[in-house]
N, C-alpha and C positions, 0 to 999 in steps of 0.2 A: 504494500500500500504506500502511495506517495505521501510525502510530508504534509501537503495541504489537505489530503483526505484524512490523515491522522488528526490534524488540528480540528477539522470539522467534526469528526467522530467524537473527539474528547469534549467538544462543546455541546452537541445535541443530546448526548447521553445524560447530561445534567438536568434536563428540563422535560416536564410533561408536555405532550403525551408519549415522548420517545423513551422515557425512563423504564417503561415496562417491556420494551421490545427486546428480543434476544440479540446477542452480539452480531450474529450473521446478518440480521435485518438492518441493524445500525450501520454496518459496513456497506451494505447495499445502498442505503440512503446517502451516506457520505460520498460515495463514488458517483452519484447521479445529481447531486446538488449543483446548481449554478448560483452565481453571485451577482447582485446588483447594488448600485450605490445611488443614494439620493441626498441632495443637499437640503439644508434647513429650508422649509417652505415649499419644497417640491410636492406636486400632486403625485402620490404613489398609485392610487386606484381611483377611477371615477365610477359613479353609480351606474349600474346596469351594463358596464362594459364586460365583454367575455373574460373569464378567468380560467387559467389552466394549471396554476401552481398554488401550493400552500406556501405562504410567506412566513419565514421565521426571522426574527430580529437578532442579528449577530451583535450589533452595537448601535447605540443611539436610542431614539425614541420616536414614536409615531402617535398620531391622534386619529381616531375613527369618528365619523359623524353620521347622524341620521340624514335621511334624504332632504329634510327641511333645513339642514345646516346646523342643527343643534349638536353640541358635543356629546358623543356616545361613550368613548373610552380613551384611555391613554395606556400605551404598552411600551415596555422597555426590553432590554436584552433578555432573550429566552422566551419572550412572548410570541404568539403566532396569530395570524389573521388570514382571512380568505376562505376558511373552512366552510362557512355558511354558504358561500357562492358555489363551491365545489360540490356540496351536498344537495344544492337546490338549483337545478337548471343551468349551472355553469355561468351565472351572472353575478356581478358584484352587488352585494346588498348594502354595504356601508362604505361610503367614500373614505379614502385614507390619505393623510397628508403627513409629511415628515416634520416632526416637531424640532428635531436636531439633525445634524448630519448623520445619516444612518446607513449601515451595511445590512443587506437583506439576503438571506439564503432562500433559494427557490427549490422546493421539493415538488417533483413532477406530480400532476394531479392523478395520473393513472396509478402511480406508486402509492400515493396517499389513499386512494379509494380501495386498493387491494389490502392495505394494512387495516383500514377501517372495517372491511368485511371479514378479514381473517382473525383479527385479534379483538376479542370483546373488551378487554381492559383498555386497549388503545382507543376504541370507539367510545367507551364510557368516559375516559379522560377528556376526549375532545368535547363530548356532550356536556360534561361537568364544567369545562372551561367556558363553553358558550352560555351555559346557565348562569355562571358567575357574571358574565358580561351583561346579560339581559337584566339581571337584578341589581348589580352593583356599579355599573360602569358609567352612569350618567354623570356622576361627579366623583372625584377622588375623596376617599374617606380617611379621617384620622383614626377611626376605629373600625375594624372589619370583623364581621361576625361569621366565622366559618361554619358555625353550627348548622346554618341553613343551606350551605353550599356543598361541603365535602360529603363524600359517601362513607357508609359504614366500613367499606373495604379499606379505607385509608387508616383506620384504627388498628387493623390486624398487623401484628408483628411476627407471628409464627403460626405453624400448623397446629390444628387442635391436638390436645393431649388426651389419649384414650386409654382405657383399661377395660379388661373383660369383666363381665358381670359376676363371674364366680370367684374373682379375686377377693381377698379379705379386706376388711376395713383398714387394717393396719398397713397392708400393701398399698392401698389407695392413698393413705395419708403420707406414706414414705415417698410415693411417686410425686405427689403434689409438692412435697418439700424439695425433692431432687430437681424437679422441673421448674420450681419457683413459680407456680401458678396457683390461683385461688379456686380453680374448678377443674373437674375431670369429666369427660364424657364417658358414659358406660355403654359398651357394645356387647352384642351377642357373639356367636361364633364367627360371623362375618363382620369385619371391622367397619363396613359401611352401614351396618344395621345398628343404629344408635337407639338404645333403649331408654336412656335417661341421663341425668347429670347429678354430680355431687359437688358441693361447695364447702368452703370453710365454715359457713353458717350451719350447714347440715351436720358436719362433724361435731360442732358444738352442741346443737340442739337435739340431734337424734342419736348421738353416740355418748358423748361425755355427760351430758345432763341427765341421761336416763341410765347411765352405767351399762351400756350395751357392750358385749364381749368384742374385743378387737378382732377376733378370729371369724366373726360372722361375715357372710358374703356381702359385698358392697351393694349388691342389688337390693338388699333389704332396707337400705337407708337412702337410696337415690330418689330423686324427684323425676317422675315420668310426665307424660303429656307436655312435652317441651314446647315452648313458644319460640319460633324461629323468626329471623329477619333476613331479607334479601340483601345481597352484597351492594347493590346499587341504590338502596334507599338512603336518604339523608341521615346524618347523625341526629338531626332534630327529631326525625321519626323514631329512631332507636330510643332516644331519651323519653319520648312520649310513651312508647311501649313499656319501657321499664317502670316509669312512674305509674302508669295505669294498671299494670299487673303486679306491682310491688316485687319485681324481680331485679336482681343485680347482674345477671349473666344472660346473654342471648347468643345461641348458636347462629352462625351466619351461613346462608346457602347461596350457591351460585350454580344455576342450571341444575337444581335439585341435588347438588353435591355439597357436602359439608366442607367448608374451607377454613373455619376457625370459630373462635368464641370471643365476643367483646364483653367487657365488664363495665359497670357503672364508673369505676375509677378511670377507665379509658376516656369516657365522655367528660368526666370532671376535669381531666387533664387538658382537654380541648377547650372547654368552655367554663371557666371558673366563675363567670359573672352572668350566666344565663338568667333571663327573666323567669324562666320556669323553676328556678330554685325556690320560688315561693311555695311550690308544692311540698318540698321537704320541710319547710317551716310549718305548714299546716299540721303535719303529723307530730309536731313537737308541742302543740298547744293542748291544754288540759281542761279548758273551760270555754263557755260561750264568749265570755269577755275577751279572753286571749285570742280566740279565733276572729272575733269581730275587729280586733286591732289590725288584722291583715288586709282589711278592705282597701286601704291606701296602697298597699303593696301590689294588690291585684290590678288596681287602676294603673299604677306605674308600670307594671309588666306589660299591660296592653299598649301603653304609650311607647314603651321601648320597642316592642315588636313592630309597631307602625313606623317608628323612626328608623328601624333597621331594614325597612322595605320588605318585611315578610309579607307574603301574599295572603289573600283572604282565607285560603285553606289552612295555612300554618297558624294564623291568628285564631280561627275558629277552633282548631284542634287544641291549641294551647289553653284557650279559655274553657273549653269543655273539660279538659283534663284537670284544670284547677277546680272547676265546679264539682267534678266527681270526687276529687280529693276531700273537699269540704264535707260531702255527704258521707264518704267512707270514715272520716275521722269522727264525725258526729255519731255515726252508728256504733263505732267502737266505744265512744264515751257513753252512749245510751245503754249498751250491754253491760258496761261496768257499773252503771248506776242501777239498772233494772234487774241485772242478773242475766244468765244465759237464757236464750229463747226456749219456750216450751216445745216448739216444733220448728222444723226448718222453714226458712222463708227466703225470698229474694226481693231486695229493694230495687225498684226500676227507676232509671232516668228516662224521661220522655222528651220528644220534640228535638229542639236544636242541640241539646246536650248529647242525646243519643246519636245524632247525625254528625257530631263533631263540627257544628256550625254555630257555636255559641258566641254571642257578642258580650260587650262589657255591661250593657243594660239589659237585664232579663229577669223574669219572674221564675218561680219554681214550678215545674211540672213533674210529679212523681207518683208512684203507686207501690203497693205491696202485694206480692203473690205469695200466698201461704200454702203450706203442705195440705194435701187433701184430707189429712187427719184433723183438720181444724175444727174445733168445737167452740162456738162463740161463748158459751158460759164459762168454759175453762180457760180459753186462750185470748179472747178479744181484749180484755183489760190490758194485758201486757202489750199487745201490738198497737192498741190505740195510744197508750202512753209512749211507746217507741216512736210512732209516727209524729206525735205532737212534739216530742223532744227534738227530732230532726228538723221538722218544719219550722219550729220556733228558732232553732239554731241557724238555719239557712237564712231566715229573715234578718236575724242580727248580723249576718255576714254579708248582707247586701242583695240576697236573692229574695225579692219580695213575695208575699203570699200571692198565689194565683187567684185572681178575681173570679175565675170560672170554677173554682173549687177542684181543680185537677191536682189533688194532693192525697197522700195516703191517710191524712186525717179524715177524709170523707169516707164514710162507711162503704159507699158504692165502689170505691177504688182500693179497698182493703179486703180482698177475697181469696179463697182457695183457688188452686190451679184449675180445677174442673169448672169453676164459675167463669174464670177468665177465658177458658176455651169456649164456653158457651157464648159469652159476650162476643168474642171475635167471630165465631161461626155465624151468629145472628146478624152481625153488622155486615158481613160479606154476602150472606144468602138473601137478606131482606134489607137492602140499602134504603134509608130514608134520610132526609136532611140532617136529623139529629145523629143518626148512626154514621153518616158520612163524616160529620164533624168529629165524632169520637175516633173514627178510623184515621183521620188525618193527624190526630194528636197521638193516639196510642200505638199506631202501627210503626212509628219510629221509636223503638224501645231498646234499652240496653241494661243488662244487669250490672249493678255497681257493687253489690254486697250480698253475701249469703249463698244460697243454692243457685248457682248460675245456670244449671241445667233447666230450671223453670223458664228462664228467659229464652233459652235456646229452643225449647219446645214450642213456645208461643211464636217465635220467629219462623219456625218450620211450618207451623200450622198456617200462618199468613201466606208463606211462599207457596204451599201446596194448594190451598183453597182459592186464593185470589187469582192465580194465573189463568185458570180456566173459567172464571166467572165473568162473562162478557158484560152482564148487566152492571155488576159492581165496578168493573174497570171503566165502563162507559160513564157511569155516574161520577167517578173520581175525576175522569178527564174533563167532564163538563164543569165540575167545580174548579179545576185548575184553570180552565179557559176564562172563568168569570173573574179571575184575580189578575191584576196588572202590577208590575213592579212599581 
């Protein structure tokens, strides 16, 4: 390889999206690159002109613009541009001007397209970079929030550490110590068959605290029913999942293959000042008064999300997660005060909270699904008190009482599972204006505490019965058409 190619190779291998490519491909790129030079103020690309190369900045700086002339982004050494045009009809989307004297490497478009098609990580890096620009590039920032930009895969630093299910607890603990990890994945005879996970917390609560024999098989203390996350989801989404499920470890999948595990500590390392840390504060409060003091923090977190250019989906998800957390903490406190529930139950979030579309100003919509063993004389006093405890607490925390009475304090919405199934069946089979109104509220439901299988059963009933009921779907469609933004 000639000296100039070595110099190009050593440069491009430092920067995304090239960092993930094998050495052979990097050598191929370095040998096909051509070089261009632009003086300060030169027009590098014009809007809608044909484009045939990916442009990589070797030195200098450039500015990209929207077609109306508004500044879109600034890029310096290691940055690249032109990918949007190459991926969309071969025409320049954003005009480019040299901010300083700049040296540009040209990567042939055919080579770029081949790499994009053959290497998922390369394609993901290109897309992440474009996503960054769309969300952050209108102005330079003094503070940049990578929580909304970078993917889960960027947190992974090693392959997952696995142990077989028949290994002993002491062997698992030793392996965690040797590998310096806080979790182990448990597999069957096939290493790809993941059965569960064990963490430091499991060893403390399920082994030491109950004096379990260290020789017992690790499968006896593992957590099953794993919650996974995809490699290309944002770190923001991983954090929401952890906070919502109260888990500190998430296995990461890529094309249905396990590629690693991320821990809450990995997220904390990335984002020590996230507005979503208000959630962790919620679970540290022990009274109504203490929880109510967090109202200003919730409002501030909303403002910070807006100022960080988070989109509506991110903001809605964050606010819904905070709202769920208030409910969960209040239910914890209620059970401490009232004692354990006499029968299983599921506390439901309804409407915007269940859809992850909650805003900063909202009332409370909730309901209680009770086990079919529910006996009003024996059990209702407990659940009526629990519902009042939570509803009053939510009101103190800024979630006002529902003027329509859609709360678990209403006897109608505090019923056993069989009654809820009858409600839903009647609303679908015999739609009326009132039943359609109930459907529009209650059919967006999510279990936030207790026996989550109750919520799953109701969601499944809706899915099965509604999809084939043309009368119900037609009525819901007419309702939707009668409402305007």
